[in-house]
N, C-alpha and C positions, 0 to 999 in steps of 0.2 A: 447820370448813369444814361448810357448811351447803348445803341445795338449793337454798337461793337465790342462793349465789354460783352453784353450776354453770348456775343457769335464765337466770342474767342474763348469763352469760360465755360458755357451750357450747352449739352447737346442731348438729342436723343434718339436714341437706339431701341429698335423696340424689341431687343432681342435680353436688354441690361434692367430691371426692373420695370416690368412691366411696357416701357418704352414712355416712362415720364420723365422729365427734364431732369436730367442728371448733369453735379459735374465733370469736366471732361477729368479723366483720368483716374476718375473715382466713381464706386457705386452709392454716392450719396447724394439722394434726390434735392432737387431745392426746395421741397416743401421738408423734407426733414430739417433742413436749417430756418425755415420758417416756424418750425413748430418748435423745433429746441428754443428758438430766440422767444419764442411766445409764451414758453414755458420755464422761460425766467434765466435761462444760461445765458452767459454775456457771450461776446464776441472771442475775448481771451479765454473764455474759458473751454467754447468751442474749437477756437485754435490749437490749444493744449491739449486736449480730448481725442481730437482726429487730426491724424499727422495731413492727411490729401487736401483739407480744404485752405485757400489762401485769406490774406482780406478782402482782394478782388472778388473771388470766388463769392463771400456775403454780400456783399456790392449786387452781383451781376443774378442772385436768388431776389433780392428786394426790386432791381430791375424787371425780371420775368413776373413777379407778384403784379405790378405796375402795370404791364403790359398785358394780364390775365383781366385786370380790373377794368381796364379802359375797353378794354374789347365787350366785357360782359355787361358794361351801362352804353354799350351803344346800341343804337334805336334804328334799324332796318327796315324800313316799309314799302313792299310792293302790291300794285293796285293792278287788276285788272282793267283792261283796253276801257270796258264798258264804263268805269267810274268816271263820275266828271272831274277833270280840270280843276273844277273851282275846289276841291276841298283839298287839294294841295295846300295853299296857303296858310289855312284851318289847321291842318296838322302839322305843321312847320310851327306855329303857335304854342299849337300844344307840348311839344318836343323839339325843344330850342336845341339847336346845333347839332341836326339827326346825322349821324355818320353817312346816309343815303335814303336821297327819296327818288323812286325810282316809277316811272310809268312804264310798264310793259305790256306788251299787245297778248295776253296770255286765254284769251277768248274762244281761239281755236282749239287749245290744248284741251284733250279727250280725257277724262276721268277713268283711269284704269283701273279703280278698285272696284273690289265686289261685293 
């Protein structure tokens, strides 16, 4: 399931279904399809009950869910400039294959909260 499949089948329009990812040309969200499948409806039953989605749309719904899952499992770490660089390898051991480990100079930023 590729990004091309998602980009040709799924759109986000803030004016439709509160900006949730929807099947192009329909008001059916990706989450609708996933909930129907999770609730026990089969792909043929969904396709017969709802005229808008095609089999590729159901595959695209799975691809969107997989992408969302990967993003939610990502670990992003940001370090203040004052932290020892020796800690980075230790954190890499704790979080194998992190998406980002960044050393950024944040010590000059002012806290604007009151």
